[in-house]
Each structure stands twice: as structure tokens, then as C-alpha cells.
PyMOL Python script that loads the backbone (N, CA, C, O; Angstrom):
from pymol import cmd

cmd.read_pdbstr("""\
ATOM      1  N   MET A   1      -8.276  11.683 -12.810  1.00  0.00           N
ATOM      2  CA  MET A   1      -8.085  10.300 -12.538  1.00  0.00           C
ATOM      3  C   MET A   1      -6.921  10.279 -11.445  1.00  0.00           C
ATOM      4  O   MET A   1      -5.950  11.019 -11.596  1.00  0.00           O
ATOM      5  N   LEU A   2      -7.032   9.354 -10.250  1.00  0.00           N
ATOM      6  CA  LEU A   2      -5.891   9.253  -9.597  1.00  0.00           C
ATOM      7  C   LEU A   2      -4.836   8.165  -9.866  1.00  0.00           C
ATOM      8  O   LEU A   2      -5.121   7.087 -10.388  1.00  0.00           O
ATOM      9  N   ARG A   3      -3.461   8.559  -9.431  1.00  0.00           N
ATOM     10  CA  ARG A   3      -2.612   8.203  -9.990  1.00  0.00           C
ATOM     11  C   ARG A   3      -2.316   6.763  -9.735  1.00  0.00           C
ATOM     12  O   ARG A   3      -1.696   6.094 -10.562  1.00  0.00           O
ATOM     13  N   HIS A   4      -2.804   6.211  -8.462  1.00  0.00           N
ATOM     14  CA  HIS A   4      -2.873   5.038  -8.486  1.00  0.00           C
ATOM     15  C   HIS A   4      -4.053   4.562  -7.100  1.00  0.00           C
ATOM     16  O   HIS A   4      -4.525   5.384  -6.314  1.00  0.00           O
ATOM     17  N   ASP A   5      -4.302   3.260  -7.081  1.00  0.00           N
ATOM     18  CA  ASP A   5      -5.187   3.191  -6.085  1.00  0.00           C
ATOM     19  C   ASP A   5      -5.185   3.251  -4.614  1.00  0.00           C
ATOM     20  O   ASP A   5      -4.248   2.713  -4.024  1.00  0.00           O
ATOM     21  N   PHE A   6      -6.110   3.834  -3.952  1.00  0.00           N
ATOM     22  CA  PHE A   6      -6.497   3.939  -2.557  1.00  0.00           C
ATOM     23  C   PHE A   6      -6.185   2.823  -1.638  1.00  0.00           C
ATOM     24  O   PHE A   6      -7.168   2.517  -0.964  1.00  0.00           O
ATOM     25  N   LEU A   7      -5.228   2.185  -1.420  1.00  0.00           N
ATOM     26  CA  LEU A   7      -4.939   1.259  -0.324  1.00  0.00           C
ATOM     27  C   LEU A   7      -5.355   1.337   1.499  1.00  0.00           C
ATOM     28  O   LEU A   7      -4.665   1.602   2.483  1.00  0.00           O
ATOM     29  N   PRO A   8      -6.679   0.998   1.341  1.00  0.00           N
ATOM     30  CA  PRO A   8      -6.758   1.044   2.971  1.00  0.00           C
ATOM     31  C   PRO A   8      -6.334   0.582   4.049  1.00  0.00           C
ATOM     32  O   PRO A   8      -6.436   1.075   5.172  1.00  0.00           O
ATOM     33  N   GLY A   9      -5.787  -0.500   3.691  1.00  0.00           N
ATOM     34  CA  GLY A   9      -4.960  -1.597   4.600  1.00  0.00           C
ATOM     35  C   GLY A   9      -3.543  -0.825   5.006  1.00  0.00           C
ATOM     36  O   GLY A   9      -3.201  -0.832   6.189  1.00  0.00           O
ATOM     37  N   ARG A  10      -2.901  -0.303   4.221  1.00  0.00           N
ATOM     38  CA  ARG A  10      -1.678   0.762   4.452  1.00  0.00           C
ATOM     39  C   ARG A  10      -2.046   1.884   5.322  1.00  0.00           C
ATOM     40  O   ARG A  10      -1.737   1.935   6.512  1.00  0.00           O
ATOM     41  N   ALA A  11      -2.698   2.758   4.712  1.00  0.00           N
ATOM     42  CA  ALA A  11      -3.640   4.004   5.732  1.00  0.00           C
ATOM     43  C   ALA A  11      -3.790   3.598   6.972  1.00  0.00           C
ATOM     44  O   ALA A  11      -3.278   4.342   7.809  1.00  0.00           O
ATOM     45  N   VAL A  12      -4.498   2.358   7.491  1.00  0.00           N
ATOM     46  CA  VAL A  12      -4.889   1.747   8.716  1.00  0.00           C
ATOM     47  C   VAL A  12      -3.509   0.960   9.324  1.00  0.00           C
ATOM     48  O   VAL A  12      -3.555   0.485  10.459  1.00  0.00           O
ATOM     49  N   LEU A  13      -2.544   0.876   8.677  1.00  0.00           N
ATOM     50  CA  LEU A  13      -1.312   0.359   9.506  1.00  0.00           C
ATOM     51  C   LEU A  13      -0.792   1.548   9.887  1.00  0.00           C
ATOM     52  O   LEU A  13      -0.769   1.778  11.096  1.00  0.00           O
ATOM     53  N   GLY A  14      -0.301   2.485   9.017  1.00  0.00           N
ATOM     54  CA  GLY A  14       0.331   3.739   8.981  1.00  0.00           C
ATOM     55  C   GLY A  14      -0.354   4.585  10.386  1.00  0.00           C
ATOM     56  O   GLY A  14       0.242   5.381  11.111  1.00  0.00           O
ATOM     57  N   LEU A  15      -1.311   4.281  10.459  1.00  0.00           N
ATOM     58  CA  LEU A  15      -2.024   5.413  11.852  1.00  0.00           C
ATOM     59  C   LEU A  15      -2.073   4.553  12.930  1.00  0.00           C
ATOM     60  O   LEU A  15      -2.459   5.127  13.949  1.00  0.00           O
ATOM     61  N   THR A  16      -1.771   3.155  13.099  1.00  0.00           N
ATOM     62  CA  THR A  16      -1.684   2.325  13.915  1.00  0.00           C
ATOM     63  C   THR A  16      -0.204   2.600  14.356  1.00  0.00           C
ATOM     64  O   THR A  16      -0.061   2.677  15.577  1.00  0.00           O
ATOM     65  N   PHE A  17       0.925   2.763  13.593  1.00  0.00           N
ATOM     66  CA  PHE A  17       2.034   2.714  13.992  1.00  0.00           C
ATOM     67  C   PHE A  17       2.409   4.320  14.295  1.00  0.00           C
ATOM     68  O   PHE A  17       3.377   4.548  15.021  1.00  0.00           O
ATOM     69  N   LEU A  18       1.547   5.561  13.668  1.00  0.00           N
ATOM     70  CA  LEU A  18       1.480   6.542  14.567  1.00  0.00           C
ATOM     71  C   LEU A  18       0.841   6.479  15.565  1.00  0.00           C
ATOM     72  O   LEU A  18       1.382   7.351  16.244  1.00  0.00           O
ATOM     73  N   THR A  19       0.127   6.102  16.109  1.00  0.00           N
ATOM     74  CA  THR A  19      -0.425   5.887  17.630  1.00  0.00           C
ATOM     75  C   THR A  19       0.163   5.224  18.470  1.00  0.00           C
ATOM     76  O   THR A  19      -0.074   5.409  19.664  1.00  0.00           O
ATOM     77  N   ALA A  20       1.186   4.172  17.992  1.00  0.00           N
ATOM     78  CA  ALA A  20       2.381   3.545  18.623  1.00  0.00           C
ATOM     79  C   ALA A  20       3.461   4.396  19.017  1.00  0.00           C
ATOM     80  O   ALA A  20       3.937   4.151  20.125  1.00  0.00           O
ATOM     81  N   THR A  21       3.964   5.356  18.352  1.00  0.00           N
ATOM     82  CA  THR A  21       4.970   6.112  18.147  1.00  0.00           C
ATOM     83  C   THR A  21       4.467   7.599  19.144  1.00  0.00           C
ATOM     84  O   THR A  21       5.262   8.367  19.686  1.00  0.00           O
ATOM     85  N   VAL A  22       3.292   7.683  19.170  1.00  0.00           N
ATOM     86  CA  VAL A  22       2.900   8.927  19.806  1.00  0.00           C
ATOM     87  C   VAL A  22       3.076   8.534  21.321  1.00  0.00           C
ATOM     88  O   VAL A  22       3.723   9.198  22.131  1.00  0.00           O
ATOM     89  N   LEU A  23       2.349   7.259  21.613  1.00  0.00           N
ATOM     90  CA  LEU A  23       2.313   6.610  22.873  1.00  0.00           C
ATOM     91  C   LEU A  23       3.633   5.986  23.366  1.00  0.00           C
ATOM     92  O   LEU A  23       3.456   5.245  24.332  1.00  0.00           O
ATOM     93  N   TYR A  24       4.786   6.083  22.992  1.00  0.00           N
ATOM     94  CA  TYR A  24       5.823   5.719  23.269  1.00  0.00           C
ATOM     95  C   TYR A  24       6.679   6.857  23.606  1.00  0.00           C
ATOM     96  O   TYR A  24       7.424   6.967  24.580  1.00  0.00           O
ATOM     97  N   ALA A  25       6.453   7.717  22.621  1.00  0.00           N
ATOM     98  CA  ALA A  25       6.919   9.342  22.895  1.00  0.00           C
ATOM     99  C   ALA A  25       6.430   9.707  23.859  1.00  0.00           C
ATOM    100  O   ALA A  25       7.162  10.214  24.709  1.00  0.00           O
ATOM    101  N   ALA A  26       4.956   9.590  24.112  1.00  0.00           N
ATOM    102  CA  ALA A  26       4.776  10.317  25.434  1.00  0.00           C
ATOM    103  C   ALA A  26       5.063   9.551  26.639  1.00  0.00           C
ATOM    104  O   ALA A  26       5.178  10.149  27.708  1.00  0.00           O
ATOM    105  N   ASP A  27       5.164   8.553  26.586  1.00  0.00           N
ATOM    106  CA  ASP A  27       5.692   7.739  27.643  1.00  0.00           C
ATOM    107  C   ASP A  27       7.431   7.902  28.039  1.00  0.00           C
ATOM    108  O   ASP A  27       7.930   7.680  29.142  1.00  0.00           O
ATOM    109  N   ALA A  28       8.039   8.284  26.980  1.00  0.00           N
ATOM    110  CA  ALA A  28       9.500   8.520  27.185  1.00  0.00           C
ATOM    111  C   ALA A  28       9.863   9.774  27.520  1.00  0.00           C
ATOM    112  O   ALA A  28      11.048  10.044  27.717  1.00  0.00           O
ATOM    113  N   SER A  29       8.746  10.820  27.641  1.00  0.00           N
ATOM    114  CA  SER A  29       8.763  12.162  27.738  1.00  0.00           C
ATOM    115  C   SER A  29       8.515  12.613  29.205  1.00  0.00           C
ATOM    116  O   SER A  29       8.868  13.642  29.781  1.00  0.00           O
ATOM    117  N   GLY A  30       7.759  11.471  29.667  1.00  0.00           N
ATOM    118  CA  GLY A  30       7.181  11.479  30.977  1.00  0.00           C
ATOM    119  C   GLY A  30       5.708  12.097  31.419  1.00  0.00           C
ATOM    120  O   GLY A  30       5.413  12.401  32.575  1.00  0.00           O
ATOM    121  N   THR A  31       4.814  12.225  30.223  1.00  0.00           N
ATOM    122  CA  THR A  31       3.877  12.759  30.004  1.00  0.00           C
ATOM    123  C   THR A  31       2.739  11.921  30.264  1.00  0.00           C
ATOM    124  O   THR A  31       1.688  12.279  30.795  1.00  0.00           O
ATOM    125  N   TRP A  32       3.061  10.677  29.807  1.00  0.00           N
ATOM    126  CA  TRP A  32       2.151   9.556  30.245  1.00  0.00           C
ATOM    127  C   TRP A  32       2.591   8.736  30.763  1.00  0.00           C
ATOM    128  O   TRP A  32       3.706   8.463  30.318  1.00  0.00           O
ATOM    129  N   ASP A  33       2.081   7.779  32.015  1.00  0.00           N
ATOM    130  CA  ASP A  33       2.935   6.621  31.930  1.00  0.00           C
ATOM    131  C   ASP A  33       2.039   5.406  31.770  1.00  0.00           C
ATOM    132  O   ASP A  33       1.094   4.972  32.429  1.00  0.00           O
ATOM    133  N   THR A  34       2.864   4.873  30.305  1.00  0.00           N
ATOM    134  CA  THR A  34       2.051   3.810  29.617  1.00  0.00           C
ATOM    135  C   THR A  34       2.839   2.265  29.769  1.00  0.00           C
ATOM    136  O   THR A  34       3.995   2.082  29.388  1.00  0.00           O
ATOM    137  N   PRO A  35       2.162   1.431  30.264  1.00  0.00           N
ATOM    138  CA  PRO A  35       2.574   0.027  30.366  1.00  0.00           C
ATOM    139  C   PRO A  35       3.651  -0.405  29.385  1.00  0.00           C
ATOM    140  O   PRO A  35       3.260   0.173  28.371  1.00  0.00           O
ATOM    141  N   TRP A  36       4.462  -0.880  29.132  1.00  0.00           N
ATOM    142  CA  TRP A  36       5.246  -1.835  27.945  1.00  0.00           C
ATOM    143  C   TRP A  36       4.027  -2.688  27.546  1.00  0.00           C
ATOM    144  O   TRP A  36       3.926  -2.723  26.320  1.00  0.00           O
ATOM    145  N   TRP A  37       3.217  -3.280  28.087  1.00  0.00           N
ATOM    146  CA  TRP A  37       2.736  -4.245  27.117  1.00  0.00           C
ATOM    147  C   TRP A  37       1.412  -3.586  26.405  1.00  0.00           C
ATOM    148  O   TRP A  37       0.631  -4.257  25.728  1.00  0.00           O
ATOM    149  N   THR A  38       1.271  -2.214  26.644  1.00  0.00           N
ATOM    150  CA  THR A  38       0.203  -1.671  26.221  1.00  0.00           C
ATOM    151  C   THR A  38       0.463  -1.933  24.480  1.00  0.00           C
ATOM    152  O   THR A  38      -0.378  -2.492  23.776  1.00  0.00           O
ATOM    153  N   LEU A  39       1.544  -1.507  24.060  1.00  0.00           N
ATOM    154  CA  LEU A  39       1.431  -1.342  22.649  1.00  0.00           C
ATOM    155  C   LEU A  39       1.555  -2.600  21.861  1.00  0.00           C
ATOM    156  O   LEU A  39       1.582  -2.510  20.634  1.00  0.00           O
ATOM    157  N   LEU A  40       1.646  -3.946  22.531  1.00  0.00           N
ATOM    158  CA  LEU A  40       1.438  -5.098  21.866  1.00  0.00           C
ATOM    159  C   LEU A  40       0.018  -5.189  21.446  1.00  0.00           C
ATOM    160  O   LEU A  40      -0.308  -5.900  20.494  1.00  0.00           O
ATOM    161  N   PRO A  41      -0.773  -4.541  22.078  1.00  0.00           N
ATOM    162  CA  PRO A  41      -2.346  -5.088  21.378  1.00  0.00           C
ATOM    163  C   PRO A  41      -2.657  -4.020  20.267  1.00  0.00           C
ATOM    164  O   PRO A  41      -3.315  -4.250  19.253  1.00  0.00           O
ATOM    165  N   VAL A  42      -2.099  -2.844  20.600  1.00  0.00           N
ATOM    166  CA  VAL A  42      -2.145  -1.658  19.674  1.00  0.00           C
ATOM    167  C   VAL A  42      -1.615  -2.027  18.428  1.00  0.00           C
ATOM    168  O   VAL A  42      -2.228  -1.709  17.409  1.00  0.00           O
ATOM    169  N   ILE A  43      -0.444  -2.723  18.357  1.00  0.00           N
ATOM    170  CA  ILE A  43       0.443  -3.118  16.864  1.00  0.00           C
ATOM    171  C   ILE A  43      -0.143  -4.294  16.216  1.00  0.00           C
ATOM    172  O   ILE A  43      -0.199  -4.363  14.988  1.00  0.00           O
ATOM    173  N   PHE A  44      -0.711  -5.499  17.208  1.00  0.00           N
ATOM    174  CA  PHE A  44      -1.285  -6.739  16.867  1.00  0.00           C
ATOM    175  C   PHE A  44      -2.681  -6.317  16.497  1.00  0.00           C
ATOM    176  O   PHE A  44      -3.273  -6.951  15.623  1.00  0.00           O
ATOM    177  N   GLY A  45      -3.226  -5.339  17.070  1.00  0.00           N
ATOM    178  CA  GLY A  45      -4.900  -5.050  16.742  1.00  0.00           C
ATOM    179  C   GLY A  45      -4.985  -4.429  15.419  1.00  0.00           C
ATOM    180  O   GLY A  45      -5.953  -4.606  14.679  1.00  0.00           O
ATOM    181  N   GLY A  46      -3.614  -3.443  15.010  1.00  0.00           N
ATOM    182  CA  GLY A  46      -3.631  -2.873  14.068  1.00  0.00           C
ATOM    183  C   GLY A  46      -3.267  -3.332  12.828  1.00  0.00           C
ATOM    184  O   GLY A  46      -3.385  -2.668  11.798  1.00  0.00           O
ATOM    185  N   LEU A  47      -2.769  -4.594  12.901  1.00  0.00           N
ATOM    186  CA  LEU A  47      -1.987  -5.263  12.013  1.00  0.00           C
ATOM    187  C   LEU A  47      -3.033  -6.334  11.670  1.00  0.00           C
ATOM    188  O   LEU A  47      -2.756  -7.104  10.750  1.00  0.00           O
ATOM    189  N   PHE A  48      -4.315  -6.478  12.370  1.00  0.00           N
ATOM    190  CA  PHE A  48      -5.168  -7.299  12.063  1.00  0.00           C
ATOM    191  C   PHE A  48      -6.252  -6.733  11.426  1.00  0.00           C
ATOM    192  O   PHE A  48      -6.737  -7.346  10.474  1.00  0.00           O
ATOM    193  N   VAL A  49      -6.865  -5.358  11.877  1.00  0.00           N
ATOM    194  CA  VAL A  49      -7.538  -4.195  11.270  1.00  0.00           C
ATOM    195  C   VAL A  49      -7.280  -4.242   9.862  1.00  0.00           C
ATOM    196  O   VAL A  49      -8.134  -4.463   9.003  1.00  0.00           O
ATOM    197  N   SER A  50      -5.710  -3.960   9.608  1.00  0.00           N
ATOM    198  CA  SER A  50      -5.342  -3.563   8.307  1.00  0.00           C
ATOM    199  C   SER A  50      -4.770  -4.580   7.548  1.00  0.00           C
ATOM    200  O   SER A  50      -3.820  -4.379   6.791  1.00  0.00           O
ATOM    201  N   ALA A  51      -5.507  -6.081   7.776  1.00  0.00           N
ATOM    202  CA  ALA A  51      -5.465  -6.898   6.801  1.00  0.00           C
ATOM    203  C   ALA A  51      -7.024  -7.284   6.495  1.00  0.00           C
ATOM    204  O   ALA A  51      -7.576  -7.792   5.519  1.00  0.00           O
ATOM    205  N   VAL A  52      -7.404  -6.903   7.534  1.00  0.00           N
ATOM    206  CA  VAL A  52      -9.123  -7.129   7.002  1.00  0.00           C
ATOM    207  C   VAL A  52      -9.190  -5.938   5.895  1.00  0.00           C
ATOM    208  O   VAL A  52      -9.566  -6.142   4.741  1.00  0.00           O
ATOM    209  N   ALA A  53      -8.752  -4.591   6.419  1.00  0.00           N
ATOM    210  CA  ALA A  53      -9.162  -3.368   5.316  1.00  0.00           C
ATOM    211  C   ALA A  53      -8.625  -3.891   4.014  1.00  0.00           C
ATOM    212  O   ALA A  53      -9.209  -3.910   2.930  1.00  0.00           O
ATOM    213  N   GLY A  54      -7.658  -4.227   4.244  1.00  0.00           N
ATOM    214  CA  GLY A  54      -6.806  -4.680   2.662  1.00  0.00           C
ATOM    215  C   GLY A  54      -7.619  -5.518   1.869  1.00  0.00           C
ATOM    216  O   GLY A  54      -7.925  -5.223   0.714  1.00  0.00           O
ATOM    217  N   TRP A  55      -7.995  -6.585   2.458  1.00  0.00           N
ATOM    218  CA  TRP A  55      -9.102  -7.730   2.062  1.00  0.00           C
ATOM    219  C   TRP A  55     -10.197  -6.859   1.234  1.00  0.00           C
ATOM    220  O   TRP A  55     -10.224  -6.704   0.013  1.00  0.00           O
ATOM    221  N   ILE A  56     -11.073  -6.342   2.179  1.00  0.00           N
ATOM    222  CA  ILE A  56     -12.082  -5.654   1.581  1.00  0.00           C
ATOM    223  C   ILE A  56     -11.523  -4.976   0.405  1.00  0.00           C
ATOM    224  O   ILE A  56     -11.873  -5.259  -0.741  1.00  0.00           O
ATOM    225  N   GLY A  57     -10.642  -4.067   0.697  1.00  0.00           N
ATOM    226  CA  GLY A  57     -10.195  -2.777  -0.408  1.00  0.00           C
ATOM    227  C   GLY A  57      -9.937  -3.763  -1.754  1.00  0.00           C
ATOM    228  O   GLY A  57     -10.548  -3.510  -2.793  1.00  0.00           O
ATOM    229  N   TYR A  58      -9.105  -4.772  -1.689  1.00  0.00           N
ATOM    230  CA  TYR A  58      -9.258  -5.812  -2.577  1.00  0.00           C
ATOM    231  C   TYR A  58     -10.227  -6.202  -3.750  1.00  0.00           C
ATOM    232  O   TYR A  58     -10.230  -6.176  -4.981  1.00  0.00           O
ATOM    233  N   GLY A  59     -10.969  -6.542  -2.816  1.00  0.00           N
ATOM    234  CA  GLY A  59     -12.322  -7.049  -3.230  1.00  0.00           C
ATOM    235  C   GLY A  59     -13.014  -6.015  -3.907  1.00  0.00           C
ATOM    236  O   GLY A  59     -13.466  -6.236  -5.031  1.00  0.00           O
ATOM    237  N   ILE A  60     -13.164  -4.814  -3.310  1.00  0.00           N
ATOM    238  CA  ILE A  60     -13.770  -3.599  -4.412  1.00  0.00           C
ATOM    239  C   ILE A  60     -13.189  -3.660  -5.515  1.00  0.00           C
ATOM    240  O   ILE A  60     -13.736  -3.777  -6.612  1.00  0.00           O
ATOM    241  N   ARG A  61     -11.702  -3.561  -5.223  1.00  0.00           N
ATOM    242  CA  ARG A  61     -11.101  -3.290  -6.390  1.00  0.00           C
ATOM    243  C   ARG A  61     -11.085  -3.908  -7.562  1.00  0.00           C
ATOM    244  O   ARG A  61     -10.946  -3.412  -8.680  1.00  0.00           O
ATOM    245  N   ARG A  62     -11.291  -5.456  -7.131  1.00  0.00           N
ATOM    246  CA  ARG A  62     -11.373  -6.896  -7.964  1.00  0.00           C
ATOM    247  C   ARG A  62     -12.812  -6.533  -8.844  1.00  0.00           C
ATOM    248  O   ARG A  62     -12.825  -6.615 -10.072  1.00  0.00           O
ATOM    249  N   ARG A  63     -13.853  -6.177  -8.155  1.00  0.00           N
ATOM    250  CA  ARG A  63     -15.015  -6.235  -8.426  1.00  0.00           C
ATOM    251  C   ARG A  63     -15.552  -4.978  -9.372  1.00  0.00           C
ATOM    252  O   ARG A  63     -16.480  -4.927 -10.179  1.00  0.00           O
ATOM    253  N   ARG A  64     -14.502  -3.903  -8.900  1.00  0.00           N
ATOM    254  CA  ARG A  64     -14.959  -2.862  -9.744  1.00  0.00           C
ATOM    255  C   ARG A  64     -13.762  -2.860 -11.048  1.00  0.00           C
ATOM    256  O   ARG A  64     -14.014  -1.956 -11.845  1.00  0.00           O
ATOM    257  N   LYS A  65     -12.744  -3.532 -11.357  1.00  0.00           N
ATOM    258  CA  LYS A  65     -12.364  -3.790 -12.539  1.00  0.00           C
ATOM    259  C   LYS A  65     -12.835  -4.799 -13.447  1.00  0.00           C
ATOM    260  O   LYS A  65     -12.571  -4.857 -14.648  1.00  0.00           O
ATOM    261  N   ALA A  66     -13.739  -5.795 -12.612  1.00  0.00           N
ATOM    262  CA  ALA A  66     -14.325  -6.589 -13.893  1.00  0.00           C
ATOM    263  C   ALA A  66     -15.796  -6.054 -14.236  1.00  0.00           C
ATOM    264  O   ALA A  66     -16.354  -6.543 -15.218  1.00  0.00           O
ATOM    265  N   ARG A  67     -16.348  -5.232 -13.601  1.00  0.00           N
ATOM    266  CA  ARG A  67     -17.232  -4.193 -14.136  1.00  0.00           C
ATOM    267  C   ARG A  67     -17.034  -3.476 -14.917  1.00  0.00           C
ATOM    268  O   ARG A  67     -17.843  -3.519 -15.844  1.00  0.00           O
ATOM    269  N   ILE A  68     -16.037  -2.553 -15.016  1.00  0.00           N
ATOM    270  CA  ILE A  68     -15.389  -1.921 -16.106  1.00  0.00           C
ATOM    271  C   ILE A  68     -15.081  -2.893 -17.361  1.00  0.00           C
ATOM    272  O   ILE A  68     -15.456  -2.769 -18.527  1.00  0.00           O
ATOM    273  N   ALA A  69     -14.337  -3.830 -16.805  1.00  0.00           N
ATOM    274  CA  ALA A  69     -13.687  -4.568 -18.394  1.00  0.00           C
ATOM    275  C   ALA A  69     -15.308  -5.165 -18.975  1.00  0.00           C
ATOM    276  O   ALA A  69     -15.524  -5.054 -20.182  1.00  0.00           O
ATOM    277  N   SER A  70     -16.220  -5.682 -18.225  1.00  0.00           N
ATOM    278  CA  SER A  70     -17.391  -6.154 -18.522  1.00  0.00           C
ATOM    279  C   SER A  70     -18.394  -4.778 -19.341  1.00  0.00           C
ATOM    280  O   SER A  70     -19.113  -5.024 -20.309  1.00  0.00           O
ATOM    281  N   ARG A  71     -18.304  -3.817 -18.932  1.00  0.00           N
ATOM    282  CA  ARG A  71     -19.120  -2.860 -19.889  1.00  0.00           C
ATOM    283  C   ARG A  71     -18.176  -2.672 -21.197  1.00  0.00           C
ATOM    284  O   ARG A  71     -18.721  -2.628 -22.300  1.00  0.00           O
ATOM    285  N   GLU A  72     -16.561  -2.543 -21.071  1.00  0.00           N
ATOM    286  CA  GLU A  72     -15.959  -2.446 -22.496  1.00  0.00           C
ATOM    287  C   GLU A  72     -16.252  -3.177 -23.569  1.00  0.00           C
ATOM    288  O   GLU A  72     -16.314  -2.578 -24.643  1.00  0.00           O
ATOM    289  N   ASN A  73     -16.495  -4.603 -23.538  1.00  0.00           N
ATOM    290  CA  ASN A  73     -17.015  -5.765 -24.282  1.00  0.00           C
ATOM    291  C   ASN A  73     -18.408  -5.562 -24.918  1.00  0.00           C
ATOM    292  O   ASN A  73     -18.954  -6.411 -25.622  1.00  0.00           O
ATOM    293  N   THR A  74     -18.741  -4.797 -24.721  1.00  0.00           N
ATOM    294  CA  THR A  74     -20.587  -4.599 -25.499  1.00  0.00           C
ATOM    295  C   THR A  74     -20.671  -4.306 -26.630  1.00  0.00           C
ATOM    296  O   THR A  74     -21.771  -4.243 -27.177  1.00  0.00           O
ATOM    297  N   ASP A  75     -19.614  -4.069 -27.223  1.00  0.00           N
ATOM    298  CA  ASP A  75     -19.612  -3.901 -28.894  1.00  0.00           C
ATOM    299  C   ASP A  75     -19.380  -4.961 -29.648  1.00  0.00           C
ATOM    300  O   ASP A  75     -18.683  -5.904 -29.275  1.00  0.00           O
ATOM    301  N   ALA A  76     -20.004  -4.875 -30.873  1.00  0.00           N
ATOM    302  CA  ALA A  76     -19.899  -6.405 -31.819  1.00  0.00           C
ATOM    303  C   ALA A  76     -18.916  -6.751 -32.265  1.00  0.00           C
ATOM    304  O   ALA A  76     -18.144  -5.967 -32.817  1.00  0.00           O
ATOM    305  N   PRO A  77     -18.708  -7.932 -32.150  1.00  0.00           N
ATOM    306  CA  PRO A  77     -17.536  -8.161 -32.147  1.00  0.00           C
ATOM    307  C   PRO A  77     -16.725  -7.887 -33.858  1.00  0.00           C
ATOM    308  O   PRO A  77     -17.376  -7.805 -34.899  1.00  0.00           O
ATOM    309  N   ALA A  78     -15.439  -7.801 -33.780  1.00  0.00           N
ATOM    310  CA  ALA A  78     -14.627  -7.719 -35.047  1.00  0.00           C
ATOM    311  C   ALA A  78     -14.866  -8.808 -35.982  1.00  0.00           C
ATOM    312  O   ALA A  78     -14.920  -9.985 -35.626  1.00  0.00           O
ATOM    313  N   SER A  79     -15.033  -8.338 -37.392  1.00  0.00           N
ATOM    314  CA  SER A  79     -15.257  -9.505 -38.361  1.00  0.00           C
ATOM    315  C   SER A  79     -13.944 -10.322 -38.271  1.00  0.00           C
ATOM    316  O   SER A  79     -12.775 -10.021 -38.033  1.00  0.00           O
ATOM    317  N   THR A  80     -14.751 -11.748 -38.623  1.00  0.00           N
ATOM    318  CA  THR A  80     -13.165 -12.172 -39.122  1.00  0.00           C
ATOM    319  C   THR A  80     -13.093 -12.905 -40.385  1.00  0.00           C
ATOM    320  O   THR A  80     -12.303 -13.849 -40.400  1.00  0.00           O
ATOM    321  N   ASN A  81     -13.688 -12.687 -41.333  1.00  0.00           N
ATOM    322  CA  ASN A  81     -13.911 -12.947 -42.837  1.00  0.00           C
ATOM    323  C   ASN A  81     -12.734 -12.332 -43.356  1.00  0.00           C
ATOM    324  O   ASN A  81     -12.208 -13.000 -44.246  1.00  0.00           O
ATOM    325  N   GLY A  82     -12.146 -11.239 -43.065  1.00  0.00           N
ATOM    326  CA  GLY A  82     -11.079 -10.481 -43.533  1.00  0.00           C
ATOM    327  C   GLY A  82     -11.296  -9.220 -44.554  1.00  0.00           C
ATOM    328  O   GLY A  82     -10.431  -8.538 -45.104  1.00  0.00           O
ATOM    329  N   SER A  83     -12.794  -9.118 -44.639  1.00  0.00           N
ATOM    330  CA  SER A  83     -12.837  -7.563 -45.232  1.00  0.00           C
ATOM    331  C   SER A  83     -12.907  -6.601 -44.358  1.00  0.00           C
ATOM    332  O   SER A  83     -13.133  -5.484 -44.823  1.00  0.00           O
ATOM    333  N   HIS A  84     -12.758  -6.715 -43.012  1.00  0.00           N
ATOM    334  CA  HIS A  84     -12.997  -5.601 -42.040  1.00  0.00           C
ATOM    335  C   HIS A  84     -11.804  -5.835 -41.189  1.00  0.00           C
ATOM    336  O   HIS A  84     -11.622  -7.014 -40.886  1.00  0.00           O
ATOM    337  N   ALA A  85     -10.839  -4.851 -40.679  1.00  0.00           N
ATOM    338  CA  ALA A  85      -9.607  -4.594 -39.726  1.00  0.00           C
ATOM    339  C   ALA A  85     -10.236  -5.529 -38.632  1.00  0.00           C
ATOM    340  O   ALA A  85     -11.417  -5.433 -38.300  1.00  0.00           O
ATOM    341  N   ILE A  86      -9.469  -6.325 -38.165  1.00  0.00           N
ATOM    342  CA  ILE A  86      -9.714  -6.604 -37.109  1.00  0.00           C
ATOM    343  C   ILE A  86      -9.084  -5.902 -35.561  1.00  0.00           C
ATOM    344  O   ILE A  86      -7.906  -5.556 -35.650  1.00  0.00           O
ATOM    345  N   ARG A  87      -9.718  -5.677 -34.247  1.00  0.00           N
ATOM    346  CA  ARG A  87      -9.468  -4.817 -33.349  1.00  0.00           C
ATOM    347  C   ARG A  87      -8.529  -5.162 -32.766  1.00  0.00           C
ATOM    348  O   ARG A  87      -8.093  -4.481 -31.838  1.00  0.00           O
TER     349      ARG A  87
END
""", "prot")
cmd.dss("prot")
cmd.show_as("cartoon", "prot")
cmd.util.cbc("prot")
cmd.orient("prot")
């Protein structure tokens, strides 16, 4: 059992900022000549893709939890006349 849910939006956002960091570090060290405006599409594109991935992940988790909850309620309901213990 996982300790927490996988959040794809955060993973994509982390990879986006890691990419921006590598681009900036390579430009600072003189390995690459990266224009200053290159980081803007990388950051904003990564924010957009991570938002979409987050929404999709949320929908999948929500649907999965609803499916699990509907499977748990398949037993007969507890008796309400007092002769049996109510769950």
C-alpha cells in the first residue's frame, strides 16, 4: 500500500523546474548560449502541462475512490428493529 497518492502534476512541475535549472546553469557556465526569453516558454508551458496532468490525476483518483466506495456498500443493510447491532 502506498503511503500517499501519486500526484502527476507535481512531478511534471518538478521536471519543468529541473529543466529550467539545467538550462540556466549551462548558460551561466558558458556551455550553452541560451537566450533569456527561452526560460519563459519552458516555465509557462510546464505550468500549463502540470495543471492538465493534475486535473487528469484528480479525476482518476476521484473516480477510483467512488468505485471503491460503491463496492464496499454491497452488503445487506443492518437491521433497524433493535434485535441486531447496528453497524
